[in-house]
Backbone as CSV, one residue per row, in Angstrom:
resi,resn,N_x,N_y,N_z,CA_x,CA_y,CA_z,C_x,C_y,C_z
1,MET,119.676,7.710,120.093,119.663,9.135,119.745,118.620,9.386,118.675
2,ASN,117.758,10.345,118.936,116.683,10.619,117.987,117.215,11.372,116.773
3,GLU,116.822,10.897,115.615,117.218,11.587,114.389,116.331,12.811,114.171
4,PRO,116.891,13.873,113.632,116.073,15.082,113.405,114.955,14.812,112.416
5,ALA,113.853,15.477,112.674,112.701,15.312,111.771,113.057,15.858,110.400
6,PRO,112.595,15.178,109.392,112.896,15.651,108.031,112.286,17.027,107.780
7,GLY,113.014,17.849,107.067,112.528,19.178,106.732,111.499,19.113,105.614
8,PRO,110.943,20.259,105.279,109.942,20.284,104.196,110.578,19.897,102.867
9,ALA,109.767,19.279,102.045,110.251,18.863,100.727,110.641,20.095,99.922
10,PRO,111.742,19.990,99.194,112.165,21.153,98.396,111.129,21.497,97.338
11,VAL,110.970,22.781,97.107,110.040,23.245,96.082,110.778,23.258,94.742
12,LEU,110.291,22.475,93.832,110.946,22.379,92.535,110.491,23.516,91.638
13,ALA,111.432,24.174,91.043,111.096,25.244,90.109,110.460,24.658,88.867
14,PRO,109.453,25.317,88.328,108.831,24.798,87.109,109.827,24.770,85.962
15,VAL,109.684,23.754,85.147,110.540,23.641,83.983,110.033,24.612,82.914
16,VAL,110.878,25.516,82.490,110.501,26.528,81.519,111.285,26.292,80.236
17,ASP,110.580,26.155,79.161,111.210,26.016,77.862,111.475,27.418,77.327
18,GLU,112.711,27.880,77.518,113.031,29.256,77.147,112.860,29.490,75.658
19,ARG,113.175,28.471,74.851,113.031,28.634,73.418,111.576,28.847,73.020
20,ARG,110.670,28.119,73.703,109.249,28.298,73.394,108.782,29.685,73.789
21,LEU,109.259,30.188,74.944,108.858,31.522,75.378,109.372,32.584,74.413
22,LEU,110.611,32.438,73.959,111.162,33.401,73.010,110.391,33.380,71.704
23,SER,110.016,32.185,71.262,109.242,32.060,70.028,107.876,32.717,70.181
24,GLU,107.248,32.523,71.353,105.940,33.127,71.594,106.052,34.651,71.634
25,ASP,107.102,35.156,72.283,107.320,36.601,72.330,107.514,37.165,70.924
26,ALA,108.341,36.477,70.140,108.605,36.945,68.779,107.334,36.926,67.947
27,PHE,106.535,35.881,68.118,105.273,35.789,67.377,104.368,36.954,67.718
28,ARG,104.227,37.259,69.000,103.324,38.334,69.422,103.781,39.690,68.887
29,VAL,105.089,39.955,68.969,105.593,41.246,68.498,105.404,41.378,66.990
30,LEU,105.744,40.322,66.241,105.609,40.381,64.794,104.145,40.431,64.368
31,ARG,103.305,39.672,65.050,101.865,39.724,64.751,101.331,41.134,64.942
32,ASP,101.656,41.757,66.070,101.160,43.099,66.339,101.729,44.111,65.339
33,ALA,102.987,43.896,64.935,103.609,44.809,63.980,102.950,44.717,62.614
34,VAL,102.497,43.524,62.247,101.765,43.368,60.985,100.388,44.016,61.095
35,LEU,99.708,43.768,62.195,98.345,44.277,62.344,98.300,45.801,62.422
36,ASP,99.278,46.412,63.084,99.207,47.878,63.229,99.920,48.622,62.099
37,GLY,100.499,47.866,61.149,101.103,48.513,59.995,102.559,48.875,60.169
38,THR,103.156,48.560,61.329,104.589,48.785,61.479,105.351,48.019,60.397
39,LEU,104.910,46.790,60.156,105.386,46.014,59.010,104.303,46.096,57.949
40,GLU,104.607,46.724,56.834,103.595,47.030,55.826,103.247,45.824,54.956
41,PRO,102.037,45.818,54.394,101.672,44.781,53.421,102.660,44.747,52.263
42,GLY,103.133,43.557,51.942,104.085,43.398,50.856,105.535,43.590,51.262
43,GLU,105.781,44.035,52.484,107.159,44.281,52.913,107.909,42.964,53.088
44,ARG,109.126,42.916,52.565,109.966,41.734,52.708,110.582,41.711,54.105
45,LEU,110.624,40.519,54.670,111.156,40.334,56.015,112.455,39.553,55.927
46,HIS,113.515,40.137,56.477,114.833,39.510,56.428,115.232,39.061,57.832
47,ASP,115.660,37.821,57.932,115.993,37.252,59.235,116.980,38.125,60.007
48,ASP,118.039,38.576,59.344,119.071,39.349,60.046,118.496,40.628,60.648
49,GLU,117.609,41.296,59.908,117.011,42.528,60.417,116.094,42.242,61.605
50,LEU,115.338,41.154,61.508,114.430,40.802,62.602,115.201,40.371,63.844
51,VAL,116.304,39.651,63.655,117.148,39.251,64.782,117.682,40.488,65.496
52,ALA,118.158,41.457,64.717,118.694,42.682,65.315,117.599,43.493,66.008
53,TRP,116.414,43.517,65.411,115.302,44.291,65.966,114.799,43.697,67.270
54,LEU,114.539,42.378,67.265,113.914,41.744,68.421,114.925,41.274,69.462
55,GLY,116.180,41.158,69.079,117.185,40.747,70.054,117.118,39.284,70.429
56,VAL,116.646,38.455,69.517,116.605,37.010,69.752,117.341,36.318,68.612
57,SER,117.561,35.020,68.778,118.277,34.277,67.756,117.380,33.985,66.560
58,ARG,117.962,33.389,65.537,117.224,33.105,64.315,116.130,32.040,64.520
59,THR,116.362,31.086,65.444,115.421,29.975,65.614,114.026,30.440,66.034
60,PRO,113.871,31.246,67.099,112.517,31.720,67.435,111.914,32.624,66.360
61,ILE,112.758,33.336,65.624,112.249,34.167,64.531,111.607,33.287,63.466
62,ARG,112.299,32.223,63.069,111.763,31.339,62.031,110.498,30.639,62.520
63,SER,110.477,30.249,63.781,109.286,29.607,64.346,108.101,30.575,64.330
64,ALA,108.345,31.829,64.711,107.283,32.843,64.722,106.778,33.109,63.310
65,LEU,107.685,33.205,62.340,107.283,33.458,60.959,106.465,32.291,60.403
66,ASP,106.808,31.086,60.801,106.040,29.934,60.331,104.625,29.967,60.893
67,ARG,104.481,30.375,62.154,103.143,30.513,62.735,102.352,31.611,62.035
68,LEU,103.028,32.703,61.693,102.356,33.780,60.970,101.943,33.329,59.576
69,ARG,102.741,32.456,58.984,102.350,31.885,57.681,101.083,31.059,57.832
70,CYS,101.003,30.281,58.893,99.812,29.448,59.116,98.563,30.295,59.335
71,THR,98.715,31.464,59.945,97.561,32.341,60.147,97.227,33.132,58.890
72,GLY,98.158,33.165,57.938,97.904,33.880,56.693,98.421,35.300,56.664
73,LEU,99.106,35.735,57.721,99.592,37.108,57.758,100.908,37.286,57.006
74,VAL,101.601,36.189,56.800,102.910,36.232,56.142,102.961,35.176,55.046
75,GLU,103.643,35.505,53.965,103.865,34.560,52.872,105.331,34.145,52.864
76,LEU,105.575,32.829,52.787,106.927,32.310,52.736,107.115,31.520,51.450
77,SER,108.204,31.784,50.777,108.585,31.001,49.610,110.023,30.557,49.828
78,ALA,110.240,29.243,49.940,111.548,28.709,50.302,112.637,29.244,49.380
79,ASN,113.702,29.763,50.024,114.882,30.265,49.311,114.585,31.445,48.379
80,ARG,113.428,32.057,48.528,113.089,33.189,47.677,112.762,34.428,48.503
81,PHE,111.695,34.369,49.295,111.331,35.561,50.066,110.420,35.194,51.222
82,THR,110.367,36.091,52.186,109.379,36.087,53.262,108.821,37.494,53.292
83,ARG,107.513,37.637,53.186,106.940,38.976,53.151,105.578,39.009,53.828
84,VAL,105.208,40.207,54.264,103.881,40.413,54.839,102.849,40.297,53.722
85,ARG,101.794,39.550,53.986,100.766,39.380,52.960,100.112,40.718,52.630
86,ASP,99.932,40.933,51.348,99.220,42.109,50.860,97.846,41.634,50.394
87,PRO,96.816,41.768,51.241,95.522,41.151,50.937,94.848,41.772,49.713
88,ASP,94.312,40.916,48.855,93.505,41.426,47.745,92.024,41.265,48.091
89,GLY,91.164,41.668,47.171,89.729,41.666,47.452,89.180,40.289,47.735
90,SER,89.601,39.285,46.974,89.061,37.936,47.171,89.514,37.355,48.499
91,TRP,90.768,37.616,48.869,91.276,37.118,50.145,90.518,37.751,51.311
92,LEU,90.240,39.030,51.179,89.503,39.745,52.207,88.078,39.213,52.326
93,ALA,87.422,38.968,51.185,86.057,38.439,51.200,86.020,37.039,51.802
94,GLU,86.999,36.214,51.486,87.054,34.861,52.048,87.248,34.908,53.561
95,SER,88.081,35.817,54.023,88.303,35.962,55.463,87.018,36.377,56.170
96,ALA,86.282,37.315,55.563,85.016,37.760,56.149,84.006,36.621,56.194
97,SER,83.948,35.827,55.134,83.017,34.704,55.091,83.352,33.675,56.166
98,ALA,84.642,33.416,56.365,85.058,32.456,57.389,84.664,32.931,58.781
99,VAL,84.862,34.227,59.046,84.502,34.779,60.354,82.996,34.642,60.593
100,SER,82.188,34.969,59.584,80.731,34.883,59.728,80.289,33.459,60.000
101,SER,80.842,32.498,59.269,80.469,31.088,59.445,80.818,30.591,60.840
102,LEU,81.967,31.001,61.341,82.389,30.555,62.668,81.546,31.191,63.769
103,HIS,81.140,32.441,63.573,80.243,33.065,64.557,78.888,32.360,64.566
104,ARG,78.417,31.945,63.409,77.162,31.203,63.353,77.303,29.862,64.082
105,ALA,78.416,29.170,63.854,78.650,27.889,64.513,78.728,28.054,66.026
106,ALA,79.392,29.115,66.477,79.482,29.373,67.915,78.104,29.646,68.507
107,ALA,77.299,30.433,67.795,75.952,30.766,68.283,75.084,29.511,68.381
108,GLU,75.231,28.603,67.439,74.452,27.366,67.477,74.750,26.549,68.725
109,GLY,75.982,26.630,69.191,76.342,25.874,70.383,76.053,26.589,71.686
110,VAL,75.909,27.915,71.636,75.782,28.693,72.866,74.354,29.168,73.136
111,LEU,73.676,29.661,72.113,72.380,30.327,72.324,71.316,29.472,73.015
112,PRO,71.166,28.183,72.663,70.083,27.413,73.291,70.158,27.372,74.815
113,GLY,71.356,27.355,75.371,71.479,27.249,76.827,71.947,28.510,77.505
114,LEU,71.945,29.621,76.789,72.446,30.873,77.360,71.454,31.449,78.359
115,GLY,71.925,31.753,79.560,71.061,32.296,80.597,70.659,33.735,80.314
116,PRO,69.577,34.209,80.940,69.080,35.573,80.695,70.116,36.653,80.974
117,ARG,70.891,36.495,82.026,71.867,37.531,82.374,72.985,37.605,81.339
118,CYS,73.419,36.448,80.869,74.463,36.438,79.831,73.920,37.009,78.526
119,LEU,72.656,36.704,78.252,72.027,37.225,77.044,71.950,38.748,77.111
120,GLU,71.570,39.258,78.269,71.479,40.710,78.452,72.850,41.370,78.332
121,ALA,73.878,40.704,78.861,75.230,41.253,78.782,75.710,41.329,77.338
122,THR,75.338,40.328,76.537,75.737,40.324,75.129,75.071,41.469,74.375
123,VAL,73.785,41.692,74.656,73.068,42.802,74.021,73.658,44.137,74.461
124,SER,73.963,44.259,75.754,74.518,45.514,76.277,75.864,45.839,75.641
125,ALA,76.657,44.799,75.359,77.981,45.023,74.763,77.858,45.648,73.379
126,LEU,76.813,45.281,72.655,76.616,45.852,71.320,76.353,47.352,71.391
127,GLY,75.598,47.758,72.396,75.309,49.180,72.556,76.464,49.949,73.166
128,ALA,77.279,49.257,73.975,78.357,49.945,74.687,79.435,50.473,73.746
129,VAL,79.624,49.803,72.602,80.691,50.244,71.694,80.211,51.290,70.694
130,ARG,78.904,51.640,70.714,78.402,52.605,69.744,79.137,53.941,69.791
131,PRO,79.437,54.496,70.980,80.181,55.764,70.991,81.555,55.644,70.328
132,VAL,82.184,54.486,70.469,83.494,54.272,69.836,83.346,54.278,68.317
133,VAL,82.309,53.579,67.837,82.063,53.535,66.393,81.711,54.926,65.872
134,ARG,80.920,55.661,66.636,80.511,57.010,66.196,81.728,57.908,66.016
135,ARG,82.676,57.839,66.947,83.869,58.686,66.837,84.753,58.264,65.661
136,ALA,84.743,56.974,65.344,85.617,56.479,64.269,84.917,56.425,62.923
137,SER,83.619,56.692,62.885,82.842,56.546,61.660,83.412,57.393,60.527
138,GLY,83.560,56.765,59.357,84.050,57.469,58.191,85.559,57.482,58.057
139,ARG,86.255,56.960,59.044,87.715,56.921,58.992,88.202,55.481,58.892
140,PRO,89.370,55.257,58.302,89.895,53.886,58.210,90.003,53.234,59.584
141,VAL,89.681,51.963,59.630,89.685,51.256,60.907,91.085,51.218,61.501
142,THR,91.127,51.148,62.813,92.379,50.980,63.549,92.312,49.656,64.301
143,VAL,93.462,49.215,64.776,93.497,47.989,65.563,92.652,48.146,66.824
144,ALA,92.704,49.323,67.443,91.935,49.558,68.661,90.434,49.429,68.399
145,LEU,89.956,50.006,67.289,88.538,49.896,66.957,88.158,48.442,66.703
146,LEU,88.978,47.728,65.950,88.666,46.332,65.644,88.654,45.477,66.899
147,CYS,89.510,45.787,67.861,89.495,45.052,69.133,88.185,45.279,69.877
148,CYS,87.724,46.527,69.900,86.450,46.849,70.560,85.291,46.114,69.896
149,LEU,85.247,46.159,68.568,84.170,45.480,67.844,84.259,43.979,68.026
150,GLY,85.490,43.460,68.037,85.657,42.022,68.220,85.137,41.546,69.557
151,LEU,85.356,42.338,70.601,84.850,41.962,71.922,83.328,41.982,71.957
152,ALA,82.732,42.970,71.298,81.273,43.085,71.296,80.627,41.970,70.473
153,VAL,81.118,41.796,69.248,80.537,40.775,68.367,80.877,39.380,68.873
154,GLY,82.016,39.246,69.532,82.462,37.926,69.980,81.915,37.484,71.316
155,GLY,80.896,38.175,71.815,80.344,37.814,73.121,79.834,36.381,73.189
156,LEU,79.181,35.921,72.134,78.684,34.541,72.114,79.828,33.551,71.929
157,ALA,80.710,33.849,70.983,81.820,32.934,70.696,82.702,32.743,71.923
158,ALA,82.822,33.775,72.764,83.646,33.675,73.963,83.086,32.656,74.949
159,ARG,81.790,32.354,74.827,81.155,31.389,75.723,81.049,30.001,75.093
160,SER,81.645,29.837,73.938,81.605,28.549,73.267,82.314,27.503,74.122
161,PRO,81.686,26.352,74.357,82.261,25.356,75.274,83.505,24.662,74.737
162,GLY,83.674,24.581,73.429,84.819,23.878,72.866,85.915,24.812,72.417
163,ASP,87.111,24.248,72.221,88.246,25.050,71.792,88.376,25.120,70.280
164,VAL,87.737,24.205,69.563,87.936,24.119,68.117,87.437,25.386,67.425
165,VAL,86.185,25.762,67.702,85.613,26.952,67.070,86.363,28.202,67.510
166,ALA,86.672,28.280,68.798,87.363,29.462,69.322,88.733,29.631,68.677
167,SER,89.473,28.537,68.532,90.806,28.617,67.929,90.720,29.016,66.460
168,ALA,89.765,28.416,65.744,89.591,28.757,64.331,89.172,30.209,64.170
169,LEU,88.329,30.689,65.078,87.872,32.077,65.001,89.007,33.049,65.293
170,ASP,89.890,32.690,66.206,91.044,33.548,66.498,91.866,33.795,65.236
171,VAL,92.110,32.717,64.491,92.908,32.829,63.267,92.148,33.619,62.206
172,ALA,90.860,33.298,62.031,90.058,33.981,61.004,89.949,35.473,61.290
173,GLU,89.814,35.842,62.549,89.695,37.255,62.894,91.025,37.992,62.723
174,LEU,92.139,37.305,62.951,93.441,37.920,62.675,93.571,38.241,61.189
175,ARG,93.177,37.279,60.352,93.250,37.481,58.902,92.352,38.642,58.474
176,LEU,91.139,38.652,59.017,90.205,39.707,58.640,90.697,41.071,59.116
177,ALA,91.207,41.129,60.339,91.706,42.402,60.866,92.843,42.941,60.003
178,HIS,93.736,42.058,59.588,94.844,42.487,58.728,94.322,43.027,57.400
179,GLY,93.347,42.338,56.826,92.784,42.788,55.558,92.040,44.104,55.680
180,LEU,91.229,44.253,56.725,90.445,45.481,56.898,91.337,46.689,57.114
181,ARG,92.370,46.535,57.933,93.244,47.679,58.190,94.132,47.975,56.982
182,SER,94.626,46.906,56.337,95.502,47.100,55.185,94.793,47.822,54.046
183,ARG,93.506,47.513,53.863,92.736,48.110,52.773,91.908,49.301,53.227
184,ARG,92.230,49.810,54.414,91.630,51.053,54.923,90.104,51.021,54.882
185,CYS,89.561,49.915,55.322,88.098,49.784,55.361,87.514,50.697,56.437
186,VAL,86.233,50.949,56.312,85.543,51.908,57.189,84.309,51.246,57.787
187,VAL,84.050,51.527,59.055,82.818,51.096,59.711,81.961,52.337,59.939
188,GLU,80.936,52.479,59.132,80.028,53.613,59.303,79.077,53.351,60.470
189,LEU,78.667,54.430,61.128,77.776,54.286,62.277,76.459,53.636,61.872
190,THR,75.923,53.988,60.700,74.661,53.397,60.260,74.795,51.888,60.053
191,VAL,75.950,51.466,59.569,76.192,50.029,59.372,76.203,49.317,60.717
192,TRP,76.860,49.905,61.698,76.889,49.289,63.025,75.498,49.276,63.649
193,ASP,74.754,50.360,63.509,73.399,50.404,64.081,72.500,49.335,63.456
194,ASP,72.621,49.145,62.147,71.835,48.093,61.492,72.205,46.722,62.046
195,PHE,73.508,46.497,62.233,73.942,45.217,62.791,73.411,45.025,64.209
196,ALA,73.552,46.063,65.041,73.127,45.940,66.435,71.634,45.630,66.530
197,ALA,70.835,46.236,65.644,69.392,45.988,65.661,69.081,44.547,65.253
198,SER,69.677,44.086,64.157,69.392,42.726,63.696,69.997,41.682,64.630
199,ALA,71.168,41.974,65.181,71.784,41.035,66.122,70.973,40.961,67.411
200,GLY,70.481,42.113,67.868,69.646,42.110,69.064,68.376,41.292,68.879
201,ALA,67.764,41.408,67.703,66.571,40.621,67.416,66.894,39.136,67.383
202,ALA,68.032,38.791,66.807,68.438,37.384,66.756,68.654,36.822,68.156
203,LEU,69.259,37.626,69.018,69.475,37.185,70.391,68.149,36.997,71.121
204,ALA,67.220,37.919,70.907,65.921,37.816,71.566,65.186,36.546,71.164
205,GLU,65.357,36.145,69.900,64.706,34.937,69.397,65.571,33.686,69.590
206,ARG,66.780,33.887,70.086,67.757,32.786,70.215,67.932,32.078,68.873
207,ASP,68.087,32.877,67.847,68.165,32.375,66.476,69.618,32.471,65.999
208,ALA,70.316,31.337,66.008,71.721,31.314,65.637,71.927,31.674,64.164
209,CYS,71.027,31.222,63.306,71.155,31.538,61.883,71.012,33.037,61.641
210,ALA,70.059,33.656,62.320,69.869,35.099,62.172,71.075,35.861,62.711
211,TRP,71.649,35.364,63.788,72.868,35.981,64.324,74.003,35.888,63.303
212,GLY,74.172,34.711,62.722,75.211,34.543,61.710,74.982,35.439,60.501
213,ASP,73.714,35.570,60.099,73.384,36.445,58.964,73.715,37.902,59.283
214,ALA,73.460,38.302,60.527,73.757,39.686,60.936,75.254,39.950,60.875
215,VAL,76.043,38.989,61.358,77.501,39.141,61.303,77.969,39.169,59.851
216,SER,77.363,38.328,59.020,77.742,38.273,57.603,77.470,39.603,56.904
217,ARG,76.308,40.198,57.181,75.989,41.494,56.558,76.948,42.581,57.038
218,LEU,77.270,42.541,58.322,78.201,43.541,58.868,79.564,43.437,58.181
219,THR,80.129,42.246,58.151,81.464,42.093,57.564,81.454,42.403,56.072
220,SER,80.386,42.002,55.379,80.316,42.256,53.931,80.258,43.754,53.633
221,ARG,79.496,44.489,54.432,79.371,45.930,54.191,80.669,46.667,54.521
222,VAL,81.374,46.189,55.522,82.657,46.822,55.854,83.702,46.485,54.786
223,VAL,83.739,45.228,54.353,84.680,44.810,53.315,84.436,45.592,52.026
224,ALA,83.183,45.930,51.760,82.842,46.659,50.532,83.460,48.055,50.481
225,THR,83.936,48.550,51.621,84.556,49.884,51.638,86.060,49.822,51.380
226,ALA,86.579,48.627,51.097,88.033,48.458,50.914,88.569,49.392,49.844
227,ARG,89.731,49.948,50.096,90.371,50.857,49.161,91.691,50.264,48.704
228,ALA,92.142,50.680,47.540,93.441,50.242,47.038,94.540,51.010,47.743
229,GLY,95.725,50.449,47.709,96.873,51.150,48.270,97.174,50.717,49.681
230,ARG,98.237,51.224,50.208,98.708,50.838,51.529,98.617,52.015,52.481
231,PRO,98.194,51.768,53.709,98.019,52.847,54.669,99.301,53.227,55.376
232,GLY,99.346,54.502,55.758,100.341,54.926,56.727,101.764,54.917,56.242
233,PRO,102.677,55.395,57.082,104.097,55.437,56.745,104.733,54.075,56.891
234,GLY,105.929,53.947,56.418,106.637,52.676,56.511,107.136,52.414,57.915
235,ARG,107.837,51.313,58.064,108.345,50.918,59.365,109.439,51.876,59.815
236,PRO,109.354,52.382,61.036,110.416,53.251,61.525,111.704,52.471,61.697
237,VAL,112.826,53.205,61.719,114.118,52.540,61.846,114.203,51.811,63.176
238,VAL,113.741,52.443,64.251,113.688,51.803,65.549,112.236,51.792,66.002
239,PRO,111.523,50.662,65.826,110.111,50.609,66.199,109.928,50.920,67.668
240,SER,108.887,51.652,67.983,108.623,52.044,69.363,107.812,50.977,70.071
241,ARG,108.446,49.843,70.315,107.794,48.753,71.041,108.876,47.983,71.771
242,ALA,108.482,47.349,72.829,109.443,46.542,73.594,109.659,45.227,72.872
243,ALA,110.897,44.866,72.689,111.222,43.607,72.034,111.656,42.591,73.095
244,PRO,111.370,41.300,72.862,111.805,40.278,73.818,113.311,40.196,73.835
245,THR,113.869,39.874,74.964,115.315,39.742,75.097,115.676,38.344,75.515
246,GLN,116.865,37.929,75.124,117.326,36.597,75.489,117.798,36.565,76.929
């Protein structure tokens, strides 16, 4: 008697670490809340309130807060407090310097072998955001504006072959974005136009140092507009954002 042919092998469901996903969700929500000012600079963060807000247990909350501490967005003092960092002038200047140095390092690795079409796309991106800068000129930066500028300025870094520079730049840009928005910095149209001109020249010459210098001048001039005080209203009782659920 012939035995039946074996059926198809069962499809195994991927193993999902639910705790890691919850921690990642909590990190993203808290990071965005810090960047957009929902959680204000200097505001104390209490585990019980965050658990109730996000609808997750204490473990992913603590993991997310530790990651935010590593990025510099949150300050933790054992058994004392957890609070959103309130950036001062020196911290903001250091963040800007780190971003400029990393953009220079990325350009050194990318520019020599960058093809003409990619080079043209990078130049075009600088001009494409000018209308956005023009509309926002003279007003405190927003997260949306900083995202647009980050995409334009980060065109070379996005093509960096290694993960080390890219990962370091992600953290440095988060720190800088928090500082610029917290201190109500301004990007004037003339400042952006000066950057676009010098950056375009650097790209044409494939000069990584000149590119880094252009980024450094841009960040320094924007940081110089920093104002004292905290922007915007405090955190609403029920934040208008989707929270991760268990």
